[in-house]
C-alpha positions as a printed Julia matrix, in Angstrom:
216×3 Matrix{Float64}:
 113.45  -86.61  -20.68
 112.4   -87.33  -17.08
 108.66  -87.6   -17.93
 107.8   -84.07  -16.78
 105.63  -81.93  -19.02
 107.12  -78.32  -19.92
 104.59  -75.74  -18.91
 104.65  -72.39  -20.35
 102.77  -69.44  -19.02
 101.54  -67.07  -21.7
  99.38  -63.81  -21.29
  96.83  -63.45  -23.86
  94.12  -60.61  -24.65
  90.77  -61.23  -26.38
  87.77  -59.02  -26.81
  85.08  -59.61  -24.43
  81.46  -57.84  -23.98
  80.51  -55.78  -21.0
  76.95  -55.06  -20.35
  75.39  -52.03  -18.61
  72.36  -52.65  -16.73
  70.18  -50.7   -19.21
  71.25  -53.3   -21.82
  69.57  -56.24  -20.07
  66.05  -57.06  -19.41
  66.31  -55.84  -15.81
  63.02  -53.84  -15.11
  63.48  -50.18  -14.76
  61.41  -50.24  -11.74
  64.43  -52.45  -10.15
  67.12  -50.0   -11.1
  67.01  -48.1    -7.66
  67.6   -51.56   -6.09
  70.87  -52.19   -7.79
  72.0   -48.6    -8.42
  71.6   -45.65   -6.12
  69.75  -42.63   -7.66
  69.39  -40.46   -4.43
  66.1   -39.61   -2.58
  63.07  -37.48   -3.19
  63.38  -34.02   -1.51
  61.34  -30.98   -2.01
  64.09  -28.89   -0.72
  66.5   -30.2    -3.06
  64.28  -30.17   -5.9
  63.41  -26.35   -5.26
  67.13  -25.34   -5.0
  68.19  -27.31   -8.03
  65.49  -25.58  -10.19
  66.78  -22.11   -8.71
  70.49  -22.86   -9.42
  69.8   -24.24  -12.66
  68.17  -21.04  -13.75
  71.2   -18.99  -12.76
  73.57  -21.41  -14.42
  71.48  -21.14  -17.44
  71.83  -17.34  -17.02
  75.52  -17.6   -17.12
  75.5   -19.1   -20.34
  75.28  -22.94  -19.8
  72.69  -25.16  -20.94
  71.27  -27.97  -18.59
  69.58  -31.11  -19.96
  68.19  -34.15  -18.17
  68.63  -37.02  -20.42
  69.39  -40.72  -20.82
  73.14  -41.12  -20.7
  75.08  -43.85  -22.43
  75.29  -45.88  -18.95
  72.93  -46.03  -16.06
  75.68  -45.59  -13.79
  76.91  -42.17  -15.27
  75.32  -39.25  -13.23
  76.35  -36.55  -15.28
  78.74  -34.65  -17.7
  80.04  -31.3   -18.6
  81.13  -30.64  -22.35
  83.28  -27.38  -22.53
  83.06  -27.17  -26.41
  79.32  -26.54  -26.09
  78.86  -25.33  -22.7
  76.43  -28.02  -22.11
  75.76  -29.87  -18.65
  73.98  -33.26  -19.12
  72.33  -34.99  -16.15
  71.0   -38.66  -15.91
  67.18  -38.26  -16.17
  66.84  -41.1   -13.58
  68.48  -39.22  -10.77
  66.14  -38.21   -7.79
  66.34  -34.95   -6.01
  69.3   -35.5    -3.62
  71.49  -36.84   -6.17
  70.44  -34.56   -8.99
  71.35  -31.51   -7.11
  74.68  -33.09   -5.9
  75.59  -34.03   -9.53
  74.47  -30.87  -10.99
  76.64  -28.65   -8.55
  79.75  -30.77   -9.5
  79.22  -30.46  -13.34
  78.38  -26.78  -12.62
  81.55  -26.31  -10.74
  83.41  -27.73  -13.8
  81.79  -25.16  -15.99
  82.68  -22.24  -13.54
  86.13  -23.29  -13.03
  86.59  -23.35  -16.88
  87.95  -27.08  -17.17
  88.58  -27.66  -20.74
  88.57  -30.9   -22.68
  92.38  -30.5   -23.44
  93.18  -30.52  -19.56
  91.35  -33.79  -19.01
  93.92  -35.54  -21.63
  96.47  -35.21  -18.77
  95.7   -37.69  -16.07
  97.23  -35.38  -13.4
  95.14  -32.51  -14.74
  91.97  -34.95  -14.54
  92.71  -35.41  -10.72
  93.36  -31.75  -10.11
  90.17  -30.72  -11.73
  88.08  -33.38  -10.16
  89.52  -32.29   -6.63
  88.83  -28.56   -7.6
  85.06  -29.22   -8.62
  84.49  -31.42   -5.47
  85.92  -28.45   -3.52
  83.82  -25.94   -5.06
  80.66  -28.23   -4.9
  81.16  -28.75   -1.02
  81.45  -24.96   -0.55
  78.07  -24.54   -2.27
  76.35  -27.15   -0.37
  77.73  -25.81    2.83
  76.62  -22.51    2.16
  73.0   -23.39    1.52
  72.94  -25.86    4.53
  72.85  -29.02    2.96
  74.7   -32.21    3.89
  77.82  -33.21    2.09
  77.5   -36.82    1.43
  80.45  -39.42    2.36
  80.65  -40.22   -1.28
  81.3   -36.49   -2.23
  84.07  -36.38    0.53
  85.6   -39.78   -0.6
  85.53  -38.71   -4.15
  87.49  -35.48   -3.14
  89.99  -37.32   -0.96
  90.65  -39.81   -3.81
  91.55  -37.3    -6.38
  93.31  -35.1    -3.88
  95.6   -37.88   -2.78
  96.12  -39.06   -6.42
  96.94  -35.45   -7.55
  99.52  -35.09   -4.84
 100.99  -38.5    -5.62
 101.49  -37.54   -9.36
 103.03  -34.53   -8.75
 105.59  -35.92   -6.47
 106.52  -38.51   -9.19
 107.25  -35.69  -11.58
 110.96  -34.33  -12.03
 111.62  -31.23   -9.9
 110.88  -28.77  -12.93
 107.78  -30.44  -13.95
 106.35  -30.15  -10.5
 106.55  -26.32  -10.89
 103.58  -26.4   -13.31
 101.42  -27.88  -10.66
 100.67  -25.86   -7.18
  98.04  -27.03   -4.86
  97.86  -23.66   -3.59
  96.82  -22.5    -7.06
  94.08  -24.73   -7.15
  92.66  -23.69   -3.91
  93.02  -20.05   -4.78
  91.15  -20.85   -7.9
  88.48  -22.6    -6.02
  87.91  -19.73   -3.48
  88.15  -16.98   -6.22
  85.44  -18.78   -8.11
  83.39  -19.09   -5.16
  83.45  -15.55   -4.52
  82.8   -14.86   -8.13
  79.56  -16.52   -8.03
  77.94  -16.74   -4.6
  76.85  -13.04   -4.2
  75.16  -13.08   -7.4
  73.93  -16.76   -6.92
  72.31  -15.53   -3.52
  70.8   -12.57   -5.07
  69.12  -14.74   -7.73
  67.77  -17.05   -5.09
  66.34  -14.07   -3.24
  64.73  -12.86   -6.4
  63.04  -15.96   -6.99
  61.89  -16.65   -3.48
  60.46  -12.98   -3.31
  58.5   -13.56   -6.64
  57.27  -16.88   -5.33
  56.16  -15.31   -1.98
  54.32  -12.58   -3.92
  52.42  -15.28   -5.89
  51.49  -16.81   -2.73
  49.96  -13.54   -1.11
  47.82  -12.81   -4.53
  46.7   -16.44   -4.25
  45.36  -16.0    -0.47
  43.69  -12.37   -1.47
  41.91  -14.05   -4.36
  40.85  -16.74   -2.02
  39.49  -14.41    0.69
  37.61  -12.35   -1.99
């Protein structure tokens, strides 16, 4: 009546398309400039191959393949005991991703558990913790990305526990998670190191044979 136009704000949703870099015409050679795949490292590559064989001896398959998104680094499928790694990862990133997915496998993280958001944070925190213990044991640097990932899920895990009713909070216990990580580490580290020692001894034996043959 006063010459004003009535304005209404309405929230609407519509379907949109989101593209992964692998769905564009960006040359594969340019991917590393946009997405970090780690660095080349013979030490990391050797340890990866050795730990991969240990993991496979425990009944888990490990495959390097093209994942549905270039940004996905790896996955673990409990129903098939399969670890899948992005085939584009370089040695440093490949080892770190492999250890994280292997940790999920060793910790027996099931699909059902990941249907709960709070359990997802809990299990990511546990897998990061076990990964860091393995990296530290083998004298490798723990990246800031791994530390940040652990800290983020740890904080979210605690916040979601605090938001639960008192009775529900009893289902989740940080000390139990830490005990599980420590026990899993102790369960595997001895056998893991023995496996590495056997592989290294075999490699040294082959080197001696090669040197002897060359001298002859």
